[in-house]
N, CA, C, O and the ligand as a Tripos MOL2 file, in Angstrom:
@<TRIPOS>MOLECULE
protein
  297   295    75     0     0
PROTEIN
NO_CHARGES

@<TRIPOS>ATOM
      1 N         -75.8320 -161.5380  -34.1120 N.3       1 MET1
      2 CA        -75.7520 -160.4390  -35.0800 C.3       1 MET1
      3 C         -76.6060 -160.7510  -36.2990 C.2       1 MET1
      4 O         -76.6860 -161.8890  -36.7630 O.2       1 MET1
      5 N         -77.2240 -159.7240  -36.7860 N.am      2 TYR2
      6 CA        -78.0800 -159.8910  -37.9550 C.3       2 TYR2
      7 C         -77.6150 -158.9870  -39.0900 C.2       2 TYR2
      8 O         -76.9590 -157.9630  -38.8990 O.2       2 TYR2
      9 N         -77.9980 -159.4300  -40.2790 N.am      3 GLU3
     10 CA        -77.6230 -158.6910  -41.4670 C.3       3 GLU3
     11 C         -78.8750 -158.5220  -42.3190 C.2       3 GLU3
     12 O         -79.7350 -159.4030  -42.3280 O.2       3 GLU3
     13 N         -78.9910 -157.4210  -43.0240 N.am      4 MET4
     14 CA        -80.1240 -157.2430  -43.9170 C.3       4 MET4
     15 C         -79.7830 -157.8050  -45.2910 C.2       4 MET4
     16 O         -78.6590 -157.6740  -45.7750 O.2       4 MET4
     17 N         -80.7740 -158.4310  -45.9040 N.am      5 TRP5
     18 CA        -80.5890 -159.0350  -47.2190 C.3       5 TRP5
     19 C         -81.7390 -158.5770  -48.1080 C.2       5 TRP5
     20 O         -82.9030 -158.8340  -47.8010 O.2       5 TRP5
     21 N         -81.4250 -157.9160  -49.1790 N.am      6 ALA6
     22 CA        -82.4590 -157.4470  -50.1020 C.3       6 ALA6
     23 C         -82.4660 -158.3200  -51.3350 C.2       6 ALA6
     24 O         -81.4140 -158.6580  -51.8780 O.2       6 ALA6
     25 N         -83.6690 -158.6860  -51.7780 N.am      7 GLU7
     26 CA        -83.7570 -159.4280  -53.0280 C.3       7 GLU7
     27 C         -85.0540 -159.0890  -53.7190 C.2       7 GLU7
     28 O         -86.0090 -158.6200  -53.0990 O.2       7 GLU7
     29 N         -85.0720 -159.3350  -55.0230 N.am      8 HIS8
     30 CA        -86.2900 -159.1310  -55.7860 C.3       8 HIS8
     31 C         -87.2800 -160.2210  -55.4250 C.2       8 HIS8
     32 O         -86.9360 -161.4020  -55.3840 O.2       8 HIS8
     33 N         -88.4990 -159.8190  -55.1650 N.am      9 ASP9
     34 CA        -89.5430 -160.7750  -54.8490 C.3       9 ASP9
     35 C         -90.3260 -161.0740  -56.1170 C.2       9 ASP9
     36 O         -91.0610 -160.2170  -56.6080 O.2       9 ASP9
     37 N         -90.1750 -162.2820  -56.6530 N.am     10 PRO10
     38 CA        -90.8550 -162.6090  -57.9120 C.3      10 PRO10
     39 C         -92.3600 -162.6360  -57.7620 C.2      10 PRO10
     40 O         -93.0770 -162.5760  -58.7610 O.2      10 PRO10
     41 N         -92.8600 -162.7260  -56.5320 N.am     11 ALA11
     42 CA        -94.3050 -162.7700  -56.3170 C.3      11 ALA11
     43 C         -94.9280 -161.3830  -56.4080 C.2      11 ALA11
     44 O         -96.1510 -161.2440  -56.4460 O.2      11 ALA11
     45 N         -94.0850 -160.3660  -56.4420 N.am     12 GLN12
     46 CA        -94.5980 -159.0000  -56.4680 C.3      12 GLN12
     47 C         -94.6330 -158.4860  -57.8990 C.2      12 GLN12
     48 O         -93.6820 -158.6520  -58.6630 O.2      12 GLN12
     49 N         -95.7510 -157.8580  -58.2440 N.am     13 SER13
     50 CA        -95.8420 -157.2500  -59.5600 C.3      13 SER13
     51 C         -96.4810 -155.8840  -59.4230 C.2      13 SER13
     52 O         -97.5890 -155.7910  -58.8940 O.2      13 SER13
     53 N         -95.8480 -154.8380  -59.8660 N.am     14 PRO14
     54 CA        -94.5100 -154.8080  -60.4650 C.3      14 PRO14
     55 C         -93.4380 -155.2080  -59.4610 C.2      14 PRO14
     56 O         -93.6720 -155.2380  -58.2530 O.2      14 PRO14
     57 N         -92.2880 -155.5060  -59.9770 N.am     15 SER15
     58 CA        -91.2380 -156.0780  -59.1490 C.3      15 SER15
     59 C         -90.8800 -155.1580  -57.9950 C.2      15 SER15
     60 O         -90.7800 -153.9410  -58.1540 O.2      15 SER15
     61 N         -90.6900 -155.7610  -56.8360 N.am     16 ALA16
     62 CA        -90.3560 -154.9990  -55.6430 C.3      16 ALA16
     63 C         -89.1690 -155.6470  -54.9710 C.2      16 ALA16
     64 O         -88.8930 -156.8300  -55.1650 O.2      16 ALA16
     65 N         -88.4820 -154.8680  -54.1910 N.am     17 VAL17
     66 CA        -87.3600 -155.3840  -53.4160 C.3      17 VAL17
     67 C         -87.8410 -155.6360  -51.9960 C.2      17 VAL17
     68 O         -88.4460 -154.7660  -51.3700 O.2      17 VAL17
     69 N         -87.5690 -156.8270  -51.5000 N.am     18 VAL18
     70 CA        -87.9630 -157.1770  -50.1430 C.3      18 VAL18
     71 C         -86.7140 -157.3530  -49.2970 C.2      18 VAL18
     72 O         -85.7570 -158.0150  -49.6970 O.2      18 VAL18
     73 N         -86.7440 -156.7480  -48.1240 N.am     19 TRP19
     74 CA        -85.6160 -156.8690  -47.2000 C.3      19 TRP19
     75 C         -85.9020 -157.9830  -46.2210 C.2      19 TRP19
     76 O         -86.8950 -157.9540  -45.4930 O.2      19 TRP19
     77 N         -85.0090 -158.9780  -46.2110 N.am     20 HIS20
     78 CA        -85.0780 -160.0480  -45.2250 C.3      20 HIS20
     79 C         -83.9700 -159.8430  -44.2060 C.2      20 HIS20
     80 O         -83.0500 -159.0490  -44.4060 O.2      20 HIS20
     81 N         -84.0820 -160.5760  -43.1140 N.am     21 VAL21
     82 CA        -83.0350 -160.5130  -42.0920 C.3      21 VAL21
     83 C         -82.3400 -161.8630  -42.0450 C.2      21 VAL21
     84 O         -82.9940 -162.9050  -42.0130 O.2      21 VAL21
     85 N         -81.0080 -161.8420  -42.0400 N.am     22 VAL22
     86 CA        -80.2090 -163.0610  -42.0340 C.3      22 VAL22
     87 C         -79.3350 -163.0770  -40.7870 C.2      22 VAL22
     88 O         -78.7230 -162.0690  -40.4310 O.2      22 VAL22
     89 N         -79.2830 -164.2300  -40.1300 N.am     23 ALA23
     90 CA        -78.3640 -164.3630  -38.9980 C.3      23 ALA23
     91 C         -76.9580 -164.5410  -39.5500 C.2      23 ALA23
     92 O         -76.7470 -165.2820  -40.5100 O.2      23 ALA23
     93 N         -76.0000 -163.8570  -38.9350 N.am     24 LYS24
     94 CA        -74.6280 -163.8950  -39.4690 C.3      24 LYS24
     95 C         -74.0260 -165.2880  -39.4230 C.2      24 LYS24
     96 O         -73.1780 -165.6300  -40.2480 O.2      24 LYS24
     97 N         -74.4670 -166.1040  -38.4490 N.am     25 ASP25
     98 CA        -73.8540 -167.4250  -38.3370 C.3      25 ASP25
     99 C         -74.5510 -168.4660  -39.2060 C.2      25 ASP25
    100 O         -74.1230 -169.6190  -39.2580 O.2      25 ASP25
    101 N         -75.6260 -168.0660  -39.8910 N.am     26 ASP26
    102 CA        -76.2890 -168.9810  -40.8160 C.3      26 ASP26
    103 C         -76.8530 -168.1730  -41.9660 C.2      26 ASP26
    104 O         -78.0290 -167.8110  -41.9650 O.2      26 ASP26
    105 N         -76.0200 -167.8950  -42.9340 N.am     27 ALA27
    106 CA        -76.3930 -166.9840  -44.0100 C.3      27 ALA27
    107 C         -77.0310 -167.7000  -45.1970 C.2      27 ALA27
    108 O         -77.1670 -167.1120  -46.2700 O.2      27 ALA27
    109 N         -77.4280 -168.9750  -45.0180 N.am     28 THR28
    110 CA        -78.0170 -169.6870  -46.1460 C.3      28 THR28
    111 C         -79.5230 -169.4880  -46.2160 C.2      28 THR28
    112 O         -80.1360 -169.7210  -47.2580 O.2      28 THR28
    113 N         -80.1160 -169.0580  -45.1170 N.am     29 ALA29
    114 CA        -81.5610 -168.8410  -45.1090 C.3      29 ALA29
    115 C         -81.8860 -167.6460  -44.2420 C.2      29 ALA29
    116 O         -81.1850 -167.3500  -43.2750 O.2      29 ALA29
    117 N         -82.9620 -166.9620  -44.6040 N.am     30 SER30
    118 CA        -83.3820 -165.8210  -43.8090 C.3      30 SER30
    119 C         -84.1490 -166.2990  -42.5860 C.2      30 SER30
    120 O         -84.4620 -167.4840  -42.4650 O.2      30 SER30
    121 N         -84.4450 -165.3900  -41.6940 N.am     31 LEU31
    122 CA        -85.1310 -165.7590  -40.4580 C.3      31 LEU31
    123 C         -86.5320 -166.2850  -40.7130 C.2      31 LEU31
    124 O         -87.0770 -167.0000  -39.8720 O.2      31 LEU31
    125 N         -87.1300 -165.9530  -41.8500 N.am     32 CYS32
    126 CA        -88.4750 -166.4440  -42.1510 C.3      32 CYS32
    127 C         -88.4100 -167.7960  -42.8390 C.2      32 CYS32
    128 O         -89.4420 -168.3370  -43.2350 O.2      32 CYS32
    129 N         -87.1910 -168.3610  -42.9900 N.am     33 GLY33
    130 CA        -87.0550 -169.6900  -43.5620 C.3      33 GLY33
    131 C         -86.8530 -169.7010  -45.0590 C.2      33 GLY33
    132 O         -86.8070 -170.7670  -45.6740 O.2      33 GLY33
    133 N         -86.7320 -168.5380  -45.6460 N.am     34 ARG34
    134 CA        -86.5560 -168.4710  -47.0870 C.3      34 ARG34
    135 C         -85.1110 -168.7980  -47.4450 C.2      34 ARG34
    136 O         -84.1770 -168.2590  -46.8500 O.2      34 ARG34
    137 N         -84.9350 -169.6850  -48.4210 N.am     35 PHE35
    138 CA        -83.5920 -169.9940  -48.8950 C.3      35 PHE35
    139 C         -83.0900 -168.8310  -49.7400 C.2      35 PHE35
    140 O         -83.7870 -168.3580  -50.6380 O.2      35 PHE35
    141 N         -81.8940 -168.3810  -49.4530 N.am     36 LEU36
    142 CA        -81.3900 -167.1800  -50.1170 C.3      36 LEU36
    143 C         -80.4610 -167.5170  -51.2680 C.2      36 LEU36
    144 O         -79.4920 -168.2620  -51.1210 O.2      36 LEU36
    145 N         -80.7820 -166.9510  -52.4030 N.am     37 GLU37
    146 CA        -79.9710 -167.1210  -53.5990 C.3      37 GLU37
    147 C         -79.0800 -165.8990  -53.7630 C.2      37 GLU37
    148 O         -79.5710 -164.7920  -53.9840 O.2      37 GLU37
    149 N         -77.7590 -166.1000  -53.6540 N.am     38 PRO38
    150 CA        -76.8780 -164.9350  -53.8420 C.3      38 PRO38
    151 C         -77.0900 -164.2520  -55.1930 C.2      38 PRO38
    152 O         -76.8700 -163.0480  -55.3230 O.2      38 PRO38
    153 N         -77.5210 -165.0270  -56.2060 N.am     39 SER39
    154 CA        -77.7120 -164.4350  -57.5310 C.3      39 SER39
    155 C         -78.9220 -163.5150  -57.5720 C.2      39 SER39
    156 O         -79.0380 -162.6730  -58.4630 O.2      39 SER39
    157 N         -79.8270 -163.6770  -56.6060 N.am     40 ARG40
    158 CA        -81.0200 -162.8180  -56.5800 C.3      40 ARG40
    159 C         -80.8270 -161.6180  -55.6730 C.2      40 ARG40
    160 O         -81.6980 -160.7540  -55.5800 O.2      40 ARG40
    161 N         -79.6930 -161.5670  -55.0100 N.am     41 ARG41
    162 CA        -79.4950 -160.4870  -54.0550 C.3      41 ARG41
    163 C         -79.4360 -159.1380  -54.7550 C.2      41 ARG41
    164 O         -78.8340 -158.9960  -55.8200 O.2      41 ARG41
    165 N         -80.0630 -158.1670  -54.1460 N.am     42 VAL42
    166 CA        -80.0580 -156.8160  -54.6770 C.3      42 VAL42
    167 C         -79.1410 -155.9630  -53.8120 C.2      42 VAL42
    168 O         -79.3210 -155.8600  -52.5980 O.2      42 VAL42
    169 N         -78.1670 -155.3620  -54.4550 N.am     43 VAL43
    170 CA        -77.3090 -154.4420  -53.7280 C.3      43 VAL43
    171 C         -77.7460 -153.0260  -54.0880 C.2      43 VAL43
    172 O         -77.5820 -152.5930  -55.2280 O.2      43 VAL43
    173 N         -78.2940 -152.3160  -53.1320 N.am     44 PRO44
    174 CA        -78.7700 -150.9550  -53.4240 C.3      44 PRO44
    175 C         -77.6580 -150.0920  -53.9870 C.2      44 PRO44
    176 O         -76.5000 -150.1930  -53.5820 O.2      44 PRO44
    177 N         -78.0320 -149.2440  -54.9240 N.am     45 ALA45
    178 CA        -77.0370 -148.4190  -55.6040 C.3      45 ALA45
    179 C         -76.3440 -147.4750  -54.6420 C.2      45 ALA45
    180 O         -75.1510 -147.2020  -54.7780 O.2      45 ALA45
    181 N         -77.0970 -146.9740  -53.6660 N.am     46 GLY46
    182 CA        -76.4800 -146.1120  -52.6760 C.3      46 GLY46
    183 C         -76.2870 -144.6820  -53.1270 C.2      46 GLY46
    184 O         -75.8110 -143.8440  -52.3600 O.2      46 GLY46
    185 N         -76.6500 -144.3940  -54.3650 N.am     47 ASP47
    186 CA        -76.5250 -143.0080  -54.8220 C.3      47 ASP47
    187 C         -77.8920 -142.3550  -54.9960 C.2      47 ASP47
    188 O         -78.0010 -141.2450  -55.5180 O.2      47 ASP47
    189 N         -78.9400 -143.0630  -54.5480 N.am     48 GLY48
    190 CA        -80.2820 -142.4980  -54.6310 C.3      48 GLY48
    191 C         -80.9160 -142.6150  -55.9940 C.2      48 GLY48
    192 O         -82.0340 -142.1420  -56.1970 O.2      48 GLY48
    193 N         -80.2110 -143.2500  -56.9540 N.am     49 ALA49
    194 CA        -80.7380 -143.3110  -58.3130 C.3      49 ALA49
    195 C         -81.6560 -144.5130  -58.5080 C.2      49 ALA49
    196 O         -82.3860 -144.5720  -59.4970 O.2      49 ALA49
    197 N         -81.6320 -145.4600  -57.5940 N.am     50 GLY50
    198 CA        -82.4190 -146.6720  -57.7740 C.3      50 GLY50
    199 C         -83.7720 -146.6250  -57.0940 C.2      50 GLY50
    200 O         -84.3380 -147.6670  -56.7640 O.2      50 GLY50
    201 N         -84.2930 -145.4380  -56.8840 N.am     51 ALA51
    202 CA        -85.5010 -145.2770  -56.0800 C.3      51 ALA51
    203 C         -86.7660 -145.6790  -56.8290 C.2      51 ALA51
    204 O         -87.8540 -145.6390  -56.2540 O.2      51 ALA51
    205 N         -86.6510 -146.0630  -58.0890 N.am     52 GLU52
    206 CA        -87.8660 -146.3990  -58.8380 C.3      52 GLU52
    207 C         -88.4340 -147.7570  -58.4320 C.2      52 GLU52
    208 O         -89.5920 -148.0530  -58.7240 O.2      52 GLU52
    209 N         -87.6290 -148.5850  -57.7600 N.am     53 VAL53
    210 CA        -88.1090 -149.8760  -57.2910 C.3      53 VAL53
    211 C         -88.5310 -149.7350  -55.8310 C.2      53 VAL53
    212 O         -87.7110 -149.4260  -54.9660 O.2      53 VAL53
    213 N         -89.8180 -149.9650  -55.5630 N.am     54 PRO54
    214 CA        -90.2560 -149.8430  -54.1680 C.3      54 PRO54
    215 C         -89.6850 -150.9740  -53.3290 C.2      54 PRO54
    216 O         -89.5240 -152.0900  -53.8220 O.2      54 PRO54
    217 N         -89.3840 -150.7030  -52.0890 N.am     55 ASP55
    218 CA        -88.9050 -151.7810  -51.2400 C.3      55 ASP55
    219 C         -89.7550 -151.8500  -49.9780 C.2      55 ASP55
    220 O         -90.3420 -150.8650  -49.5290 O.2      55 ASP55
    221 N         -89.7900 -153.0420  -49.4390 N.am     56 ARG56
    222 CA        -90.5520 -153.2440  -48.2150 C.3      56 ARG56
    223 C         -89.8300 -154.2750  -47.3660 C.2      56 ARG56
    224 O         -88.8960 -154.9290  -47.8300 O.2      56 ARG56
    225 N         -90.2590 -154.4150  -46.1430 N.am     57 TYR57
    226 CA        -89.5980 -155.3230  -45.2250 C.3      57 TYR57
    227 C         -90.4340 -156.5630  -45.0100 C.2      57 TYR57
    228 O         -91.6640 -156.5160  -44.9820 O.2      57 TYR57
    229 N         -89.7250 -157.6900  -44.8550 N.am     58 CYS58
    230 CA        -90.3830 -158.9710  -44.6520 C.3      58 CYS58
    231 C         -90.9180 -159.0350  -43.2140 C.2      58 CYS58
    232 O         -90.1500 -158.9870  -42.2530 O.2      58 CYS58
    233 N         -92.2310 -159.1410  -43.0870 N.am     59 ASP59
    234 CA        -92.8350 -159.1240  -41.7480 C.3      59 ASP59
    235 C         -92.3840 -160.2750  -40.8530 C.2      59 ASP59
    236 O         -92.0230 -160.0260  -39.7020 O.2      59 ASP59
    237 N         -92.3870 -161.5310  -41.3270 N.am     60 PRO60
    238 CA        -91.9240 -162.6320  -40.4610 C.3      60 PRO60
    239 C         -90.4910 -162.4350  -39.9690 C.2      60 PRO60
    240 O         -90.1760 -162.7530  -38.8220 O.2      60 PRO60
    241 N         -89.6330 -161.9160  -40.8290 N.am     61 CYS61
    242 CA        -88.2460 -161.6750  -40.4130 C.3      61 CYS61
    243 C         -88.1980 -160.6440  -39.2930 C.2      61 CYS61
    244 O         -87.5090 -160.8410  -38.2920 O.2      61 CYS61
    245 N         -88.9270 -159.5480  -39.4610 N.am     62 LEU62
    246 CA        -88.8860 -158.4900  -38.4560 C.3      62 LEU62
    247 C         -89.4580 -158.9810  -37.1330 C.2      62 LEU62
    248 O         -88.9570 -158.6360  -36.0630 O.2      62 LEU62
    249 N         -90.5190 -159.7960  -37.2170 N.am     63 LEU63
    250 CA        -91.1150 -160.3410  -35.9970 C.3      63 LEU63
    251 C         -90.1140 -161.1980  -35.2410 C.2      63 LEU63
    252 O         -90.0050 -161.1030  -34.0180 O.2      63 LEU63
    253 N         -89.3800 -162.0380  -35.9730 N.am     64 THR64
    254 CA        -88.4010 -162.9160  -35.3360 C.3      64 THR64
    255 C         -87.3170 -162.1080  -34.6500 C.2      64 THR64
    256 O         -86.8990 -162.4340  -33.5390 O.2      64 THR64
    257 N         -86.8620 -161.0550  -35.3100 N.am     65 VAL65
    258 CA        -85.8270 -160.2060  -34.7080 C.3      65 VAL65
    259 C         -86.3640 -159.5560  -33.4470 C.2      65 VAL65
    260 O         -85.6790 -159.4890  -32.4270 O.2      65 VAL65
    261 N         -87.5980 -159.0770  -33.5270 N.am     66 ARG66
    262 CA        -88.1810 -158.3990  -32.3740 C.3      66 ARG66
    263 C         -88.2770 -159.3520  -31.1850 C.2      66 ARG66
    264 O         -87.9900 -158.9750  -30.0490 O.2      66 ARG66
    265 N         -88.6870 -160.5950  -31.4640 N.am     67 GLU67
    266 CA        -88.7990 -161.5770  -30.3840 C.3      67 GLU67
    267 C         -87.4280 -161.9270  -29.8210 C.2      67 GLU67
    268 O         -87.2680 -162.0630  -28.6080 O.2      67 GLU67
    269 N         -86.4410 -162.0710  -30.6970 N.am     68 ALA68
    270 CA        -85.0940 -162.4010  -30.2350 C.3      68 ALA68
    271 C         -84.5450 -161.2950  -29.3490 C.2      68 ALA68
    272 O         -83.8860 -161.5590  -28.3440 O.2      68 ALA68
    273 N         -84.8210 -160.0710  -29.7260 N.am     69 ILE69
    274 CA        -84.3440 -158.9350  -28.9280 C.3      69 ILE69
    275 C         -85.0480 -158.9160  -27.5730 C.2      69 ILE69
    276 O         -84.4400 -158.6110  -26.5470 O.2      69 ILE69
    277 N         -86.3470 -159.2470  -27.5880 N.am     70 ALA70
    278 CA        -87.1090 -159.2560  -26.3350 C.3      70 ALA70
    279 C         -86.5700 -160.3230  -25.3840 C.2      70 ALA70
    280 O         -86.5290 -160.1070  -24.1720 O.2      70 ALA70
    281 N         -86.1560 -161.4700  -25.9190 N.am     71 VAL71
    282 CA        -85.6700 -162.5740  -25.0850 C.3      71 VAL71
    283 C         -84.3280 -162.2170  -24.4510 C.2      71 VAL71
    284 O         -84.1060 -162.4790  -23.2690 O.2      71 VAL71
    285 N         -83.4390 -161.6220  -25.2350 N.am     72 THR72
    286 CA        -82.1260 -161.3090  -24.6960 C.3      72 THR72
    287 C         -82.1400 -160.0130  -23.8910 C.2      72 THR72
    288 O         -81.1770 -159.7080  -23.1870 O.2      72 THR72
    289 N         -83.2170 -159.2570  -23.9910 N.am     73 GLY73
    290 CA        -83.3240 -158.0270  -23.2380 C.3      73 GLY73
    291 C         -82.4760 -156.8920  -23.7950 C.2      73 GLY73
    292 O         -82.2220 -155.9000  -23.1110 O.2      73 GLY73
    293 N         -82.0440 -157.0460  -25.0390 N.am     74 ARG74
    294 CA        -81.2500 -155.9750  -25.6270 C.3      74 ARG74
    295 C         -81.8700 -155.4290  -26.8850 C.2      74 ARG74
    296 O         -81.3180 -154.5180  -27.5000 O.2      74 ARG74
    297 ZN        -88.0070 -162.8620  -44.5850 Zn       75 ZN75
@<TRIPOS>BOND
     1     1     2 1
     2     2     3 1
     3     3     4 2
     4     3     5 am
     5     5     6 1
     6     6     7 1
     7     7     8 2
     8     7     9 am
     9     9    10 1
    10    10    11 1
    11    11    12 2
    12    11    13 am
    13    13    14 1
    14    14    15 1
    15    15    16 2
    16    15    17 am
    17    17    18 1
    18    18    19 1
    19    19    20 2
    20    19    21 am
    21    21    22 1
    22    22    23 1
    23    23    24 2
    24    23    25 am
    25    25    26 1
    26    26    27 1
    27    27    28 2
    28    27    29 am
    29    29    30 1
    30    30    31 1
    31    31    32 2
    32    31    33 am
    33    33    34 1
    34    34    35 1
    35    35    36 2
    36    35    37 am
    37    37    38 1
    38    38    39 1
    39    39    40 2
    40    39    41 am
    41    41    42 1
    42    42    43 1
    43    43    44 2
    44    43    45 am
    45    45    46 1
    46    46    47 1
    47    47    48 2
    48    47    49 am
    49    49    50 1
    50    50    51 1
    51    51    52 2
    52    51    53 am
    53    53    54 1
    54    54    55 1
    55    55    56 2
    56    55    57 am
    57    57    58 1
    58    58    59 1
    59    59    60 2
    60    59    61 am
    61    61    62 1
    62    62    63 1
    63    63    64 2
    64    63    65 am
    65    65    66 1
    66    66    67 1
    67    67    68 2
    68    67    69 am
    69    69    70 1
    70    70    71 1
    71    71    72 2
    72    71    73 am
    73    73    74 1
    74    74    75 1
    75    75    76 2
    76    75    77 am
    77    77    78 1
    78    78    79 1
    79    79    80 2
    80    79    81 am
    81    81    82 1
    82    82    83 1
    83    83    84 2
    84    83    85 am
    85    85    86 1
    86    86    87 1
    87    87    88 2
    88    87    89 am
    89    89    90 1
    90    90    91 1
    91    91    92 2
    92    91    93 am
    93    93    94 1
    94    94    95 1
    95    95    96 2
    96    95    97 am
    97    97    98 1
    98    98    99 1
    99    99   100 2
   100    99   101 am
   101   101   102 1
   102   102   103 1
   103   103   104 2
   104   103   105 am
   105   105   106 1
   106   106   107 1
   107   107   108 2
   108   107   109 am
   109   109   110 1
   110   110   111 1
   111   111   112 2
   112   111   113 am
   113   113   114 1
   114   114   115 1
   115   115   116 2
   116   115   117 am
   117   117   118 1
   118   118   119 1
   119   119   120 2
   120   119   121 am
   121   121   122 1
   122   122   123 1
   123   123   124 2
   124   123   125 am
   125   125   126 1
   126   126   127 1
   127   127   128 2
   128   127   129 am
   129   129   130 1
   130   130   131 1
   131   131   132 2
   132   131   133 am
   133   133   134 1
   134   134   135 1
   135   135   136 2
   136   135   137 am
   137   137   138 1
   138   138   139 1
   139   139   140 2
   140   139   141 am
   141   141   142 1
   142   142   143 1
   143   143   144 2
   144   143   145 am
   145   145   146 1
   146   146   147 1
   147   147   148 2
   148   147   149 am
   149   149   150 1
   150   150   151 1
   151   151   152 2
   152   151   153 am
   153   153   154 1
   154   154   155 1
   155   155   156 2
   156   155   157 am
   157   157   158 1
   158   158   159 1
   159   159   160 2
   160   159   161 am
   161   161   162 1
   162   162   163 1
   163   163   164 2
   164   163   165 am
   165   165   166 1
   166   166   167 1
   167   167   168 2
   168   167   169 am
   169   169   170 1
   170   170   171 1
   171   171   172 2
   172   171   173 am
   173   173   174 1
   174   174   175 1
   175   175   176 2
   176   175   177 am
   177   177   178 1
   178   178   179 1
   179   179   180 2
   180   179   181 am
   181   181   182 1
   182   182   183 1
   183   183   184 2
   184   183   185 am
   185   185   186 1
   186   186   187 1
   187   187   188 2
   188   187   189 am
   189   189   190 1
   190   190   191 1
   191   191   192 2
   192   191   193 am
   193   193   194 1
   194   194   195 1
   195   195   196 2
   196   195   197 am
   197   197   198 1
   198   198   199 1
   199   199   200 2
   200   199   201 am
   201   201   202 1
   202   202   203 1
   203   203   204 2
   204   203   205 am
   205   205   206 1
   206   206   207 1
   207   207   208 2
   208   207   209 am
   209   209   210 1
   210   210   211 1
   211   211   212 2
   212   211   213 am
   213   213   214 1
   214   214   215 1
   215   215   216 2
   216   215   217 am
   217   217   218 1
   218   218   219 1
   219   219   220 2
   220   219   221 am
   221   221   222 1
   222   222   223 1
   223   223   224 2
   224   223   225 am
   225   225   226 1
   226   226   227 1
   227   227   228 2
   228   227   229 am
   229   229   230 1
   230   230   231 1
   231   231   232 2
   232   231   233 am
   233   233   234 1
   234   234   235 1
   235   235   236 2
   236   235   237 am
   237   237   238 1
   238   238   239 1
   239   239   240 2
   240   239   241 am
   241   241   242 1
   242   242   243 1
   243   243   244 2
   244   243   245 am
   245   245   246 1
   246   246   247 1
   247   247   248 2
   248   247   249 am
   249   249   250 1
   250   250   251 1
   251   251   252 2
   252   251   253 am
   253   253   254 1
   254   254   255 1
   255   255   256 2
   256   255   257 am
   257   257   258 1
   258   258   259 1
   259   259   260 2
   260   259   261 am
   261   261   262 1
   262   262   263 1
   263   263   264 2
   264   263   265 am
   265   265   266 1
   266   266   267 1
   267   267   268 2
   268   267   269 am
   269   269   270 1
   270   270   271 1
   271   271   272 2
   272   271   273 am
   273   273   274 1
   274   274   275 1
   275   275   276 2
   276   275   277 am
   277   277   278 1
   278   278   279 1
   279   279   280 2
   280   279   281 am
   281   281   282 1
   282   282   283 1
   283   283   284 2
   284   283   285 am
   285   285   286 1
   286   286   287 1
   287   287   288 2
   288   287   289 am
   289   289   290 1
   290   290   291 1
   291   291   292 2
   292   291   293 am
   293   293   294 1
   294   294   295 1
   295   295   296 2
@<TRIPOS>SUBSTRUCTURE
     1 MET1         2 RESIDUE 1 A MET
     2 TYR2         6 RESIDUE 1 A TYR
     3 GLU3        10 RESIDUE 1 A GLU
     4 MET4        14 RESIDUE 1 A MET
     5 TRP5        18 RESIDUE 1 A TRP
     6 ALA6        22 RESIDUE 1 A ALA
     7 GLU7        26 RESIDUE 1 A GLU
     8 HIS8        30 RESIDUE 1 A HIS
     9 ASP9        34 RESIDUE 1 A ASP
    10 PRO10       38 RESIDUE 1 A PRO
    11 ALA11       42 RESIDUE 1 A ALA
    12 GLN12       46 RESIDUE 1 A GLN
    13 SER13       50 RESIDUE 1 A SER
    14 PRO14       54 RESIDUE 1 A PRO
    15 SER15       58 RESIDUE 1 A SER
    16 ALA16       62 RESIDUE 1 A ALA
    17 VAL17       66 RESIDUE 1 A VAL
    18 VAL18       70 RESIDUE 1 A VAL
    19 TRP19       74 RESIDUE 1 A TRP
    20 HIS20       78 RESIDUE 1 A HIS
    21 VAL21       82 RESIDUE 1 A VAL
    22 VAL22       86 RESIDUE 1 A VAL
    23 ALA23       90 RESIDUE 1 A ALA
    24 LYS24       94 RESIDUE 1 A LYS
    25 ASP25       98 RESIDUE 1 A ASP
    26 ASP26      102 RESIDUE 1 A ASP
    27 ALA27      106 RESIDUE 1 A ALA
    28 THR28      110 RESIDUE 1 A THR
    29 ALA29      114 RESIDUE 1 A ALA
    30 SER30      118 RESIDUE 1 A SER
    31 LEU31      122 RESIDUE 1 A LEU
    32 CYS32      126 RESIDUE 1 A CYS
    33 GLY33      130 RESIDUE 1 A GLY
    34 ARG34      134 RESIDUE 1 A ARG
    35 PHE35      138 RESIDUE 1 A PHE
    36 LEU36      142 RESIDUE 1 A LEU
    37 GLU37      146 RESIDUE 1 A GLU
    38 PRO38      150 RESIDUE 1 A PRO
    39 SER39      154 RESIDUE 1 A SER
    40 ARG40      158 RESIDUE 1 A ARG
    41 ARG41      162 RESIDUE 1 A ARG
    42 VAL42      166 RESIDUE 1 A VAL
    43 VAL43      170 RESIDUE 1 A VAL
    44 PRO44      174 RESIDUE 1 A PRO
    45 ALA45      178 RESIDUE 1 A ALA
    46 GLY46      182 RESIDUE 1 A GLY
    47 ASP47      186 RESIDUE 1 A ASP
    48 GLY48      190 RESIDUE 1 A GLY
    49 ALA49      194 RESIDUE 1 A ALA
    50 GLY50      198 RESIDUE 1 A GLY
    51 ALA51      202 RESIDUE 1 A ALA
    52 GLU52      206 RESIDUE 1 A GLU
    53 VAL53      210 RESIDUE 1 A VAL
    54 PRO54      214 RESIDUE 1 A PRO
    55 ASP55      218 RESIDUE 1 A ASP
    56 ARG56      222 RESIDUE 1 A ARG
    57 TYR57      226 RESIDUE 1 A TYR
    58 CYS58      230 RESIDUE 1 A CYS
    59 ASP59      234 RESIDUE 1 A ASP
    60 PRO60      238 RESIDUE 1 A PRO
    61 CYS61      242 RESIDUE 1 A CYS
    62 LEU62      246 RESIDUE 1 A LEU
    63 LEU63      250 RESIDUE 1 A LEU
    64 THR64      254 RESIDUE 1 A THR
    65 VAL65      258 RESIDUE 1 A VAL
    66 ARG66      262 RESIDUE 1 A ARG
    67 GLU67      266 RESIDUE 1 A GLU
    68 ALA68      270 RESIDUE 1 A ALA
    69 ILE69      274 RESIDUE 1 A ILE
    70 ALA70      278 RESIDUE 1 A ALA
    71 VAL71      282 RESIDUE 1 A VAL
    72 THR72      286 RESIDUE 1 A THR
    73 GLY73      290 RESIDUE 1 A GLY
    74 ARG74      294 RESIDUE 1 A ARG
    75 ZN75       297 GROUP 0 **** ****
């Protein structure tokens, strides 16, 4: 099982939110090997008001998920 993890990417200017993928059984690092800081986690507002911050998905994380899905056939 995987979980999505959003955090501010300090390398992005202006600041952007990057979505990483985290395995549920190892939530200390994302699939791309990034150490995850709970203090940096971004929880989307969910009311549509936070749309001023662009978000994007972490390519290495998505690739790993895609490969894992291909291996298990699901
Ligand atoms: Zn990632």
